[in-house]
N, CA, C and O atoms as a Tripos MOL2 file, in Angstrom:
@<TRIPOS>MOLECULE
protein
  304   303    76     0     0
PROTEIN
NO_CHARGES

@<TRIPOS>ATOM
      1 N          26.6200  -19.5380   51.3330 N.3       1 UNK1
      2 CA         27.3200  -18.2860   51.2380 C.3       1 UNK1
      3 C          27.7820  -18.0790   49.7910 C.2       1 UNK1
      4 O          28.3760  -18.9750   49.1900 O.2       1 UNK1
      5 N          27.5150  -16.9310   49.2560 N.am      2 UNK2
      6 CA         27.8800  -16.6020   47.8910 C.3       2 UNK2
      7 C          29.3690  -16.2960   47.7980 C.2       2 UNK2
      8 O          29.9310  -15.6230   48.6620 O.2       2 UNK2
      9 N          29.9970  -16.7960   46.7450 N.am      3 UNK3
     10 CA         31.4190  -16.5190   46.5300 C.3       3 UNK3
     11 C          31.6120  -15.0690   46.1110 C.2       3 UNK3
     12 O          30.7690  -14.4850   45.4310 O.2       3 UNK3
     13 N          32.7260  -14.5070   46.5250 N.am      4 UNK4
     14 CA         33.0570  -13.1540   46.1110 C.3       4 UNK4
     15 C          33.4670  -13.1410   44.6400 C.2       4 UNK4
     16 O          34.2350  -14.0000   44.2080 O.2       4 UNK4
     17 N          32.9740  -12.1940   43.8800 N.am      5 UNK5
     18 CA         33.3970  -12.0990   42.4860 C.3       5 UNK5
     19 C          34.7940  -11.4910   42.4020 C.2       5 UNK5
     20 O          35.2220  -10.7900   43.3200 O.2       5 UNK5
     21 N          35.4970  -11.7510   41.3210 N.am      6 UNK6
     22 CA         36.7870  -11.1210   41.0690 C.3       6 UNK6
     23 C          36.5010   -9.9470   40.1470 C.2       6 UNK6
     24 O          36.1950  -10.1310   38.9690 O.2       6 UNK6
     25 N          36.6040   -8.7240   40.6950 N.am      7 UNK7
     26 CA         36.2400   -7.5320   39.9350 C.3       7 UNK7
     27 C          37.2860   -6.4390   40.1220 C.2       7 UNK7
     28 O          38.1560   -6.5250   40.9890 O.2       7 UNK7
     29 N          37.1780   -5.4160   39.2900 N.am      8 UNK8
     30 CA         38.0640   -4.2650   39.3940 C.3       8 UNK8
     31 C          37.4560   -3.2430   40.3560 C.2       8 UNK8
     32 O          36.2930   -3.3480   40.7470 O.2       8 UNK8
     33 N          38.2560   -2.2710   40.7190 N.am      9 UNK9
     34 CA         37.7680   -1.1960   41.5670 C.3       9 UNK9
     35 C          36.6850   -0.3900   40.8750 C.2       9 UNK9
     36 O          35.7280    0.0420   41.5190 O.2       9 UNK9
     37 N          36.8230   -0.1790   39.5620 N.am     10 UNK10
     38 CA         35.8200    0.5850   38.8080 C.3      10 UNK10
     39 C          34.4540   -0.1040   38.8330 C.2      10 UNK10
     40 O          33.4270    0.5640   38.9590 O.2      10 UNK10
     41 N          34.4370   -1.4330   38.7150 N.am     11 UNK11
     42 CA         33.1630   -2.1630   38.7620 C.3      11 UNK11
     43 C          32.5490   -2.0860   40.1570 C.2      11 UNK11
     44 O          31.3310   -1.9760   40.2940 O.2      11 UNK11
     45 N          33.3810   -2.1430   41.1860 N.am     12 UNK12
     46 CA         32.8750   -2.0260   42.5570 C.3      12 UNK12
     47 C          32.2640   -0.6450   42.7740 C.2      12 UNK12
     48 O          31.2050   -0.5240   43.3900 O.2      12 UNK12
     49 N          32.9240    0.3880   42.2740 N.am     13 UNK13
     50 CA         32.4000    1.7490   42.4100 C.3      13 UNK13
     51 C          31.0720    1.8810   41.6730 C.2      13 UNK13
     52 O          30.1320    2.4840   42.1900 O.2      13 UNK13
     53 N          30.9910    1.3240   40.4770 N.am     14 UNK14
     54 CA         29.7560    1.3760   39.6930 C.3      14 UNK14
     55 C          28.6090    0.7030   40.4620 C.2      14 UNK14
     56 O          27.4900    1.2170   40.4690 O.2      14 UNK14
     57 N          28.8720   -0.4240   41.0980 N.am     15 UNK15
     58 CA         27.8320   -1.1280   41.8600 C.3      15 UNK15
     59 C          27.4100   -0.3110   43.0790 C.2      15 UNK15
     60 O          26.2240   -0.2340   43.3980 O.2      15 UNK15
     61 N          28.3810    0.2970   43.7600 N.am     16 UNK16
     62 CA         28.0560    1.0740   44.9610 C.3      16 UNK16
     63 C          27.3020    2.3570   44.6260 C.2      16 UNK16
     64 O          26.5350    2.8540   45.4510 O.2      16 UNK16
     65 N          27.5060    2.8900   43.4450 N.am     17 UNK17
     66 CA         26.7550    4.0800   43.0340 C.3      17 UNK17
     67 C          25.2640    3.7810   42.9390 C.2      17 UNK17
     68 O          24.4410    4.6860   43.0780 O.2      17 UNK17
     69 N          24.9160    2.5380   42.7070 N.am     18 UNK18
     70 CA         23.5090    2.1550   42.5910 C.3      18 UNK18
     71 C          22.7830    2.1940   43.9290 C.2      18 UNK18
     72 O          21.5530    2.1520   43.9630 O.2      18 UNK18
     73 N          23.5240    2.2730   45.0280 N.am     19 UNK19
     74 CA         22.8900    2.3720   46.3510 C.3      19 UNK19
     75 C          23.2670    3.6970   47.0130 C.2      19 UNK19
     76 O          23.5200    3.7470   48.2170 O.2      19 UNK19
     77 N          23.3020    4.7620   46.2250 N.am     20 UNK20
     78 CA         23.4670    6.1440   46.6900 C.3      20 UNK20
     79 C          24.8550    6.4990   47.2150 C.2      20 UNK20
     80 O          24.9810    7.4010   48.0430 O.2      20 UNK20
     81 N          25.8940    5.8140   46.7560 N.am     21 UNK21
     82 CA         27.2570    6.2490   47.0560 C.3      21 UNK21
     83 C          27.7420    7.0700   45.8750 C.2      21 UNK21
     84 O          27.5780    6.6690   44.7230 O.2      21 UNK21
     85 N          28.3380    8.2180   46.1600 N.am     22 UNK22
     86 CA         28.8780    9.0790   45.1210 C.3      22 UNK22
     87 C          30.3580    9.3210   45.3810 C.2      22 UNK22
     88 O          30.8170    9.2530   46.5210 O.2      22 UNK22
     89 N          31.0920    9.6000   44.3250 N.am     23 UNK23
     90 CA         32.5200    9.8770   44.4780 C.3      23 UNK23
     91 C          32.6780   11.2240   45.1580 C.2      23 UNK23
     92 O          32.1580   12.2350   44.6860 O.2      23 UNK23
     93 N          33.4040   11.2280   46.2780 N.am     24 UNK24
     94 CA         33.6910   12.4480   47.0240 C.3      24 UNK24
     95 C          34.9830   13.0640   46.4880 C.2      24 UNK24
     96 O          35.0190   14.2330   46.1040 O.2      24 UNK24
     97 N          36.0440   12.2490   46.4710 N.am     25 UNK25
     98 CA         37.3160   12.6880   45.8980 C.3      25 UNK25
     99 C          38.2130   11.4810   45.6890 C.2      25 UNK25
    100 O          37.8580   10.3580   46.0460 O.2      25 UNK25
    101 N          39.3760   11.7230   45.1070 N.am     26 UNK26
    102 CA         40.3230   10.6430   44.8650 C.3      26 UNK26
    103 C          41.6950   11.0950   45.3370 C.2      26 UNK26
    104 O          42.1210   12.2190   45.0720 O.2      26 UNK26
    105 N          42.3840   10.1930   46.0440 N.am     27 UNK27
    106 CA         43.7420   10.4380   46.4940 C.3      27 UNK27
    107 C          44.6090    9.3220   45.9430 C.2      27 UNK27
    108 O          44.5300    8.1830   46.4020 O.2      27 UNK27
    109 N          45.4320    9.6470   44.9640 N.am     28 UNK28
    110 CA         46.2500    8.6220   44.3260 C.3      28 UNK28
    111 C          45.3590    7.6340   43.6120 C.2      28 UNK28
    112 O          44.5260    8.0080   42.7860 O.2      28 UNK28
    113 N          45.5450    6.3480   43.9420 N.am     29 UNK29
    114 CA         44.7320    5.3140   43.2980 C.3      29 UNK29
    115 C          43.5440    4.8900   44.1460 C.2      29 UNK29
    116 O          42.9210    3.8670   43.8630 O.2      29 UNK29
    117 N          43.2190    5.6550   45.1770 N.am     30 UNK30
    118 CA         42.0940    5.3150   46.0430 C.3      30 UNK30
    119 C          40.9720    6.3340   45.8690 C.2      30 UNK30
    120 O          41.1790    7.5430   45.9830 O.2      30 UNK30
    121 N          39.7730    5.8100   45.5880 N.am     31 UNK31
    122 CA         38.6000    6.6470   45.3870 C.3      31 UNK31
    123 C          37.7960    6.6450   46.6770 C.2      31 UNK31
    124 O          37.5040    5.5870   47.2340 O.2      31 UNK31
    125 N          37.4390    7.8370   47.1490 N.am     32 UNK32
    126 CA         36.6620    7.9800   48.3790 C.3      32 UNK32
    127 C          35.2110    8.2010   47.9850 C.2      32 UNK32
    128 O          34.8870    9.1490   47.2680 O.2      32 UNK32
    129 N          34.3360    7.3120   48.4620 N.am     33 UNK33
    130 CA         32.8990    7.4060   48.1970 C.3      33 UNK33
    131 C          32.1820    7.8340   49.4650 C.2      33 UNK33
    132 O          32.5920    7.4790   50.5700 O.2      33 UNK33
    133 N          31.1100    8.5980   49.3010 N.am     34 UNK34
    134 CA         30.3240    9.0600   50.4380 C.3      34 UNK34
    135 C          28.8680    8.7270   50.1710 C.2      34 UNK34
    136 O          28.3640    8.9660   49.0730 O.2      34 UNK34
    137 N          28.1850    8.1740   51.1720 N.am     35 UNK35
    138 CA         26.7590    7.8660   51.0470 C.3      35 UNK35
    139 C          25.9680    9.1530   51.2500 C.2      35 UNK35
    140 O          26.2490    9.9230   52.1680 O.2      35 UNK35
    141 N          24.9880    9.3810   50.3990 N.am     36 UNK36
    142 CA         24.2510   10.6320   50.4260 C.3      36 UNK36
    143 C          23.0360   10.6090   51.3530 C.2      36 UNK36
    144 O          22.3230   11.6070   51.4580 O.2      36 UNK36
    145 N          22.7930    9.4890   52.0230 N.am     37 UNK37
    146 CA         21.6970    9.4340   52.9860 C.3      37 UNK37
    147 C          22.2110    8.7890   54.2710 C.2      37 UNK37
    148 O          23.2250    8.0910   54.2530 O.2      37 UNK37
    149 N          21.5210    9.0170   55.3780 N.am     38 UNK38
    150 CA         22.0220    8.4770   56.6550 C.3      38 UNK38
    151 C          22.2570    6.9900   56.5770 C.2      38 UNK38
    152 O          21.4740    6.2910   55.9330 O.2      38 UNK38
    153 N          23.2730    6.4810   57.1880 N.am     39 UNK39
    154 CA         24.2130    7.0600   58.1550 C.3      39 UNK39
    155 C          25.4350    7.7360   57.5420 C.2      39 UNK39
    156 O          26.4460    7.8640   58.2320 O.2      39 UNK39
    157 N          25.4000    8.1700   56.2970 N.am     40 UNK40
    158 CA         26.4800    8.9410   55.6540 C.3      40 UNK40
    159 C          27.8320    8.2450   55.7430 C.2      40 UNK40
    160 O          28.8280    8.8510   56.1350 O.2      40 UNK40
    161 N          27.8570    6.9790   55.3770 N.am     41 UNK41
    162 CA         29.1060    6.2090   55.4380 C.3      41 UNK41
    163 C          30.1140    6.7210   54.4190 C.2      41 UNK41
    164 O          29.7520    7.3290   53.4120 O.2      41 UNK41
    165 N          31.3860    6.4620   54.7050 N.am     42 UNK42
    166 CA         32.4870    6.8280   53.8160 C.3      42 UNK42
    167 C          33.2510    5.5580   53.4920 C.2      42 UNK42
    168 O          33.6380    4.8160   54.3950 O.2      42 UNK42
    169 N          33.4720    5.3020   52.2130 N.am     43 UNK43
    170 CA         34.1860    4.1050   51.7840 C.3      43 UNK43
    171 C          35.4130    4.4990   50.9700 C.2      43 UNK43
    172 O          35.3940    5.4870   50.2360 O.2      43 UNK43
    173 N          36.4740    3.7200   51.1080 N.am     44 UNK44
    174 CA         37.6580    3.8980   50.2990 C.3      44 UNK44
    175 C          37.8050    2.6610   49.4160 C.2      44 UNK44
    176 O          37.9140    1.5390   49.9100 O.2      44 UNK44
    177 N          37.8060    2.8850   48.1070 N.am     45 UNK45
    178 CA         37.9010    1.7820   47.1480 C.3      45 UNK45
    179 C          39.1630    1.9800   46.3140 C.2      45 UNK45
    180 O          39.2950    3.0060   45.6460 O.2      45 UNK45
    181 N          40.0980    1.0190   46.3340 N.am     46 UNK46
    182 CA         41.2720    1.1370   45.4800 C.3      46 UNK46
    183 C          40.8820    1.0010   44.0090 C.2      46 UNK46
    184 O          40.0920    0.1280   43.6490 O.2      46 UNK46
    185 N          41.4310    1.8550   43.1760 N.am     47 UNK47
    186 CA         41.1370    1.8090   41.7450 C.3      47 UNK47
    187 C          42.1550    0.8950   41.0740 C.2      47 UNK47
    188 O          42.9890    1.3410   40.2860 O.2      47 UNK47
    189 N          42.0710   -0.4040   41.4060 N.am     48 UNK48
    190 CA         42.9970   -1.3980   40.8750 C.3      48 UNK48
    191 C          42.2890   -2.2770   39.8540 C.2      48 UNK48
    192 O          41.0600   -2.3180   39.8050 O.2      48 UNK48
    193 N          43.0690   -2.9800   39.0390 N.am     49 UNK49
    194 CA         42.4800   -3.8730   38.0380 C.3      49 UNK49
    195 C          41.7460   -5.0320   38.6840 C.2      49 UNK49
    196 O          40.7400   -5.5040   38.1530 O.2      49 UNK49
    197 N          42.2350   -5.4920   39.8180 N.am     50 UNK50
    198 CA         41.6080   -6.6060   40.5230 C.3      50 UNK50
    199 C          41.7090   -6.3490   42.0200 C.2      50 UNK50
    200 O          42.7990   -6.1320   42.5490 O.2      50 UNK50
    201 N          40.5580   -6.3750   42.7020 N.am     51 UNK51
    202 CA         40.5440   -6.1640   44.1470 C.3      51 UNK51
    203 C          40.8310   -7.4810   44.8650 C.2      51 UNK51
    204 O          40.3200   -8.5330   44.4820 O.2      51 UNK51
    205 N          41.6440   -7.4070   45.9000 N.am     52 UNK52
    206 CA         41.9260   -8.5880   46.7130 C.3      52 UNK52
    207 C          40.6380   -9.0160   47.4200 C.2      52 UNK52
    208 O          39.8260   -8.1660   47.7860 O.2      52 UNK52
    209 N          40.4440  -10.3200   47.6160 N.am     53 UNK53
    210 CA         39.1980  -10.7930   48.2420 C.3      53 UNK53
    211 C          38.9330  -10.1680   49.6130 C.2      53 UNK53
    212 O          37.7960   -9.8020   49.9120 O.2      53 UNK53
    213 N          39.9450  -10.0450   50.4300 N.am     54 UNK54
    214 CA         39.7620   -9.4540   51.7590 C.3      54 UNK54
    215 C          39.3790   -7.9910   51.6820 C.2      54 UNK54
    216 O          38.5680   -7.5160   52.4770 O.2      54 UNK54
    217 N          39.9540   -7.2750   50.7340 N.am     55 UNK55
    218 CA         39.6350   -5.8610   50.5440 C.3      55 UNK55
    219 C          38.1890   -5.7050   50.0930 C.2      55 UNK55
    220 O          37.4590   -4.8610   50.6110 O.2      55 UNK55
    221 N          37.7830   -6.5140   49.1340 N.am     56 UNK56
    222 CA         36.4040   -6.4430   48.6430 C.3      56 UNK56
    223 C          35.4140   -6.8000   49.7460 C.2      56 UNK56
    224 O          34.3900   -6.1350   49.9000 O.2      56 UNK56
    225 N          35.7120   -7.8400   50.5080 N.am     57 UNK57
    226 CA         34.8120   -8.2300   51.6020 C.3      57 UNK57
    227 C          34.6960   -7.0970   52.6270 C.2      57 UNK57
    228 O          33.6110   -6.8450   53.1500 O.2      57 UNK57
    229 N          35.7970   -6.4200   52.9100 N.am     58 UNK58
    230 CA         35.7880   -5.3050   53.8520 C.3      58 UNK58
    231 C          34.9540   -4.1380   53.3270 C.2      58 UNK58
    232 O          34.2060   -3.5190   54.0830 O.2      58 UNK58
    233 N          35.0820   -3.8380   52.0410 N.am     59 UNK59
    234 CA         34.3030   -2.7560   51.4400 C.3      59 UNK59
    235 C          32.8090   -3.0680   51.5230 C.2      59 UNK59
    236 O          32.0060   -2.1970   51.8570 O.2      59 UNK59
    237 N          32.4440   -4.3100   51.2190 N.am     60 UNK60
    238 CA         31.0350   -4.7200   51.2810 C.3      60 UNK60
    239 C          30.5060   -4.6060   52.7050 C.2      60 UNK60
    240 O          29.3980   -4.1160   52.9220 O.2      60 UNK60
    241 N          31.2950   -5.0570   53.6710 N.am     61 UNK61
    242 CA         30.8910   -4.9840   55.0750 C.3      61 UNK61
    243 C          30.7210   -3.5350   55.5210 C.2      61 UNK61
    244 O          29.7480   -3.2090   56.2010 O.2      61 UNK61
    245 N          31.6570   -2.6590   55.1450 N.am     62 UNK62
    246 CA         31.5730   -1.2540   55.5270 C.3      62 UNK62
    247 C          30.3880   -0.5530   54.8610 C.2      62 UNK62
    248 O          29.8440    0.4030   55.4140 O.2      62 UNK62
    249 N          29.9900   -1.0190   53.6910 N.am     63 UNK63
    250 CA         28.8310   -0.4400   53.0010 C.3      63 UNK63
    251 C          27.5200   -0.8500   53.6740 C.2      63 UNK63
    252 O          26.4760   -0.2490   53.4210 O.2      63 UNK63
    253 N          27.5760   -1.8600   54.5210 N.am     64 UNK64
    254 CA         26.3820   -2.2920   55.2370 C.3      64 UNK64
    255 C          25.4670   -3.1760   54.4150 C.2      64 UNK64
    256 O          24.2600   -3.2110   54.6560 O.2      64 UNK64
    257 N          26.0270   -3.8970   53.4400 N.am     65 UNK65
    258 CA         25.2220   -4.7940   52.6210 C.3      65 UNK65
    259 C          25.8340   -6.1970   52.6750 C.2      65 UNK65
    260 O          26.9390   -6.3880   53.1840 O.2      65 UNK65
    261 N          25.1060   -7.1560   52.1490 N.am     66 UNK66
    262 CA         25.5960   -8.5350   52.1160 C.3      66 UNK66
    263 C          26.3010   -8.7980   50.7880 C.2      66 UNK66
    264 O          26.1660   -8.0280   49.8370 O.2      66 UNK66
    265 N          27.0430   -9.8800   50.7380 N.am     67 UNK67
    266 CA         27.7120  -10.2770   49.4940 C.3      67 UNK67
    267 C          26.6610  -10.5620   48.4190 C.2      67 UNK67
    268 O          26.8570  -10.2090   47.2560 O.2      67 UNK67
    269 N          25.5510  -11.1960   48.7990 N.am     68 UNK68
    270 CA         24.4930  -11.5060   47.8480 C.3      68 UNK68
    271 C          23.9300  -10.2320   47.2290 C.2      68 UNK68
    272 O          23.7120  -10.1650   46.0190 O.2      68 UNK68
    273 N          23.6970   -9.2260   48.0640 N.am     69 UNK69
    274 CA         23.1720   -7.9370   47.5850 C.3      69 UNK69
    275 C          24.1810   -7.2670   46.6520 C.2      69 UNK69
    276 O          23.7960   -6.6890   45.6350 O.2      69 UNK69
    277 N          25.4610   -7.3420   46.9910 N.am     70 UNK70
    278 CA         26.5040   -6.7510   46.1570 C.3      70 UNK70
    279 C          26.5450   -7.4110   44.7780 C.2      70 UNK70
    280 O          26.6820   -6.7330   43.7610 O.2      70 UNK70
    281 N          26.4270   -8.7320   44.7560 N.am     71 UNK71
    282 CA         26.4280   -9.4650   43.4830 C.3      71 UNK71
    283 C          25.2110   -9.0530   42.6460 C.2      71 UNK71
    284 O          25.3180   -8.9360   41.4260 O.2      71 UNK71
    285 N          24.0640   -8.8330   43.2830 N.am     72 UNK72
    286 CA         22.8750   -8.3630   42.5710 C.3      72 UNK72
    287 C          23.1340   -6.9830   41.9510 C.2      72 UNK72
    288 O          22.7240   -6.7240   40.8200 O.2      72 UNK72
    289 N          23.8050   -6.1140   42.6810 N.am     73 UNK73
    290 CA         24.1080   -4.7700   42.1760 C.3      73 UNK73
    291 C          25.0360   -4.8320   40.9750 C.2      73 UNK73
    292 O          24.9380   -4.0010   40.0730 O.2      73 UNK73
    293 N          25.9370   -5.8080   40.9540 N.am     74 UNK74
    294 CA         26.8510   -5.9640   39.8220 C.3      74 UNK74
    295 C          26.1020   -6.3620   38.5680 C.2      74 UNK74
    296 O          26.5060   -5.9850   37.4670 O.2      74 UNK74
    297 N          25.0170   -7.1170   38.7040 N.am     75 UNK75
    298 CA         24.2780   -7.6360   37.5580 C.3      75 UNK75
    299 C          23.3450   -6.6120   36.9360 C.2      75 UNK75
    300 O          22.9230   -6.7800   35.7920 O.2      75 UNK75
    301 N          23.0130   -5.5480   37.6740 N.am     76 UNK76
    302 CA         22.0700   -4.5340   37.1630 C.3      76 UNK76
    303 C          22.6980   -3.7140   36.0720 C.2      76 UNK76
    304 O          22.0550   -2.8170   35.5270 O.2      76 UNK76
@<TRIPOS>BOND
     1     1     2 1
     2     2     3 1
     3     3     4 2
     4     3     5 am
     5     5     6 1
     6     6     7 1
     7     7     8 2
     8     7     9 am
     9     9    10 1
    10    10    11 1
    11    11    12 2
    12    11    13 am
    13    13    14 1
    14    14    15 1
    15    15    16 2
    16    15    17 am
    17    17    18 1
    18    18    19 1
    19    19    20 2
    20    19    21 am
    21    21    22 1
    22    22    23 1
    23    23    24 2
    24    23    25 am
    25    25    26 1
    26    26    27 1
    27    27    28 2
    28    27    29 am
    29    29    30 1
    30    30    31 1
    31    31    32 2
    32    31    33 am
    33    33    34 1
    34    34    35 1
    35    35    36 2
    36    35    37 am
    37    37    38 1
    38    38    39 1
    39    39    40 2
    40    39    41 am
    41    41    42 1
    42    42    43 1
    43    43    44 2
    44    43    45 am
    45    45    46 1
    46    46    47 1
    47    47    48 2
    48    47    49 am
    49    49    50 1
    50    50    51 1
    51    51    52 2
    52    51    53 am
    53    53    54 1
    54    54    55 1
    55    55    56 2
    56    55    57 am
    57    57    58 1
    58    58    59 1
    59    59    60 2
    60    59    61 am
    61    61    62 1
    62    62    63 1
    63    63    64 2
    64    63    65 am
    65    65    66 1
    66    66    67 1
    67    67    68 2
    68    67    69 am
    69    69    70 1
    70    70    71 1
    71    71    72 2
    72    71    73 am
    73    73    74 1
    74    74    75 1
    75    75    76 2
    76    75    77 am
    77    77    78 1
    78    78    79 1
    79    79    80 2
    80    79    81 am
    81    81    82 1
    82    82    83 1
    83    83    84 2
    84    83    85 am
    85    85    86 1
    86    86    87 1
    87    87    88 2
    88    87    89 am
    89    89    90 1
    90    90    91 1
    91    91    92 2
    92    91    93 am
    93    93    94 1
    94    94    95 1
    95    95    96 2
    96    95    97 am
    97    97    98 1
    98    98    99 1
    99    99   100 2
   100    99   101 am
   101   101   102 1
   102   102   103 1
   103   103   104 2
   104   103   105 am
   105   105   106 1
   106   106   107 1
   107   107   108 2
   108   107   109 am
   109   109   110 1
   110   110   111 1
   111   111   112 2
   112   111   113 am
   113   113   114 1
   114   114   115 1
   115   115   116 2
   116   115   117 am
   117   117   118 1
   118   118   119 1
   119   119   120 2
   120   119   121 am
   121   121   122 1
   122   122   123 1
   123   123   124 2
   124   123   125 am
   125   125   126 1
   126   126   127 1
   127   127   128 2
   128   127   129 am
   129   129   130 1
   130   130   131 1
   131   131   132 2
   132   131   133 am
   133   133   134 1
   134   134   135 1
   135   135   136 2
   136   135   137 am
   137   137   138 1
   138   138   139 1
   139   139   140 2
   140   139   141 am
   141   141   142 1
   142   142   143 1
   143   143   144 2
   144   143   145 am
   145   145   146 1
   146   146   147 1
   147   147   148 2
   148   147   149 am
   149   149   150 1
   150   150   151 1
   151   151   152 2
   152   151   153 am
   153   153   154 1
   154   154   155 1
   155   155   156 2
   156   155   157 am
   157   157   158 1
   158   158   159 1
   159   159   160 2
   160   159   161 am
   161   161   162 1
   162   162   163 1
   163   163   164 2
   164   163   165 am
   165   165   166 1
   166   166   167 1
   167   167   168 2
   168   167   169 am
   169   169   170 1
   170   170   171 1
   171   171   172 2
   172   171   173 am
   173   173   174 1
   174   174   175 1
   175   175   176 2
   176   175   177 am
   177   177   178 1
   178   178   179 1
   179   179   180 2
   180   179   181 am
   181   181   182 1
   182   182   183 1
   183   183   184 2
   184   183   185 am
   185   185   186 1
   186   186   187 1
   187   187   188 2
   188   187   189 am
   189   189   190 1
   190   190   191 1
   191   191   192 2
   192   191   193 am
   193   193   194 1
   194   194   195 1
   195   195   196 2
   196   195   197 am
   197   197   198 1
   198   198   199 1
   199   199   200 2
   200   199   201 am
   201   201   202 1
   202   202   203 1
   203   203   204 2
   204   203   205 am
   205   205   206 1
   206   206   207 1
   207   207   208 2
   208   207   209 am
   209   209   210 1
   210   210   211 1
   211   211   212 2
   212   211   213 am
   213   213   214 1
   214   214   215 1
   215   215   216 2
   216   215   217 am
   217   217   218 1
   218   218   219 1
   219   219   220 2
   220   219   221 am
   221   221   222 1
   222   222   223 1
   223   223   224 2
   224   223   225 am
   225   225   226 1
   226   226   227 1
   227   227   228 2
   228   227   229 am
   229   229   230 1
   230   230   231 1
   231   231   232 2
   232   231   233 am
   233   233   234 1
   234   234   235 1
   235   235   236 2
   236   235   237 am
   237   237   238 1
   238   238   239 1
   239   239   240 2
   240   239   241 am
   241   241   242 1
   242   242   243 1
   243   243   244 2
   244   243   245 am
   245   245   246 1
   246   246   247 1
   247   247   248 2
   248   247   249 am
   249   249   250 1
   250   250   251 1
   251   251   252 2
   252   251   253 am
   253   253   254 1
   254   254   255 1
   255   255   256 2
   256   255   257 am
   257   257   258 1
   258   258   259 1
   259   259   260 2
   260   259   261 am
   261   261   262 1
   262   262   263 1
   263   263   264 2
   264   263   265 am
   265   265   266 1
   266   266   267 1
   267   267   268 2
   268   267   269 am
   269   269   270 1
   270   270   271 1
   271   271   272 2
   272   271   273 am
   273   273   274 1
   274   274   275 1
   275   275   276 2
   276   275   277 am
   277   277   278 1
   278   278   279 1
   279   279   280 2
   280   279   281 am
   281   281   282 1
   282   282   283 1
   283   283   284 2
   284   283   285 am
   285   285   286 1
   286   286   287 1
   287   287   288 2
   288   287   289 am
   289   289   290 1
   290   290   291 1
   291   291   292 2
   292   291   293 am
   293   293   294 1
   294   294   295 1
   295   295   296 2
   296   295   297 am
   297   297   298 1
   298   298   299 1
   299   299   300 2
   300   299   301 am
   301   301   302 1
   302   302   303 1
   303   303   304 2
@<TRIPOS>SUBSTRUCTURE
     1 UNK1         2 RESIDUE 1 A UNK
     2 UNK2         6 RESIDUE 1 A UNK
     3 UNK3        10 RESIDUE 1 A UNK
     4 UNK4        14 RESIDUE 1 A UNK
     5 UNK5        18 RESIDUE 1 A UNK
     6 UNK6        22 RESIDUE 1 A UNK
     7 UNK7        26 RESIDUE 1 A UNK
     8 UNK8        30 RESIDUE 1 A UNK
     9 UNK9        34 RESIDUE 1 A UNK
    10 UNK10       38 RESIDUE 1 A UNK
    11 UNK11       42 RESIDUE 1 A UNK
    12 UNK12       46 RESIDUE 1 A UNK
    13 UNK13       50 RESIDUE 1 A UNK
    14 UNK14       54 RESIDUE 1 A UNK
    15 UNK15       58 RESIDUE 1 A UNK
    16 UNK16       62 RESIDUE 1 A UNK
    17 UNK17       66 RESIDUE 1 A UNK
    18 UNK18       70 RESIDUE 1 A UNK
    19 UNK19       74 RESIDUE 1 A UNK
    20 UNK20       78 RESIDUE 1 A UNK
    21 UNK21       82 RESIDUE 1 A UNK
    22 UNK22       86 RESIDUE 1 A UNK
    23 UNK23       90 RESIDUE 1 A UNK
    24 UNK24       94 RESIDUE 1 A UNK
    25 UNK25       98 RESIDUE 1 A UNK
    26 UNK26      102 RESIDUE 1 A UNK
    27 UNK27      106 RESIDUE 1 A UNK
    28 UNK28      110 RESIDUE 1 A UNK
    29 UNK29      114 RESIDUE 1 A UNK
    30 UNK30      118 RESIDUE 1 A UNK
    31 UNK31      122 RESIDUE 1 A UNK
    32 UNK32      126 RESIDUE 1 A UNK
    33 UNK33      130 RESIDUE 1 A UNK
    34 UNK34      134 RESIDUE 1 A UNK
    35 UNK35      138 RESIDUE 1 A UNK
    36 UNK36      142 RESIDUE 1 A UNK
    37 UNK37      146 RESIDUE 1 A UNK
    38 UNK38      150 RESIDUE 1 A UNK
    39 UNK39      154 RESIDUE 1 A UNK
    40 UNK40      158 RESIDUE 1 A UNK
    41 UNK41      162 RESIDUE 1 A UNK
    42 UNK42      166 RESIDUE 1 A UNK
    43 UNK43      170 RESIDUE 1 A UNK
    44 UNK44      174 RESIDUE 1 A UNK
    45 UNK45      178 RESIDUE 1 A UNK
    46 UNK46      182 RESIDUE 1 A UNK
    47 UNK47      186 RESIDUE 1 A UNK
    48 UNK48      190 RESIDUE 1 A UNK
    49 UNK49      194 RESIDUE 1 A UNK
    50 UNK50      198 RESIDUE 1 A UNK
    51 UNK51      202 RESIDUE 1 A UNK
    52 UNK52      206 RESIDUE 1 A UNK
    53 UNK53      210 RESIDUE 1 A UNK
    54 UNK54      214 RESIDUE 1 A UNK
    55 UNK55      218 RESIDUE 1 A UNK
    56 UNK56      222 RESIDUE 1 A UNK
    57 UNK57      226 RESIDUE 1 A UNK
    58 UNK58      230 RESIDUE 1 A UNK
    59 UNK59      234 RESIDUE 1 A UNK
    60 UNK60      238 RESIDUE 1 A UNK
    61 UNK61      242 RESIDUE 1 A UNK
    62 UNK62      246 RESIDUE 1 A UNK
    63 UNK63      250 RESIDUE 1 A UNK
    64 UNK64      254 RESIDUE 1 A UNK
    65 UNK65      258 RESIDUE 1 A UNK
    66 UNK66      262 RESIDUE 1 A UNK
    67 UNK67      266 RESIDUE 1 A UNK
    68 UNK68      270 RESIDUE 1 A UNK
    69 UNK69      274 RESIDUE 1 A UNK
    70 UNK70      278 RESIDUE 1 A UNK
    71 UNK71      282 RESIDUE 1 A UNK
    72 UNK72      286 RESIDUE 1 A UNK
    73 UNK73      290 RESIDUE 1 A UNK
    74 UNK74      294 RESIDUE 1 A UNK
    75 UNK75      298 RESIDUE 1 A UNK
    76 UNK76      302 RESIDUE 1 A UNK
């Protein structure tokens, strides 16, 4: 099992944009992303300097990808 990286909300958003998530809107410090192809998932990513491990794992799970795939997206 791949370890979760310690990243900011901005880096997580940048990685998710690579798999067709776009910023829908922002409420306070939380950015709402929407997938532009089915199943049209909606993700909420806190725009913090460092995401908590549980929060990041939840975002990855809701995006429907694996931790390994997420780490690959960060490297691109």
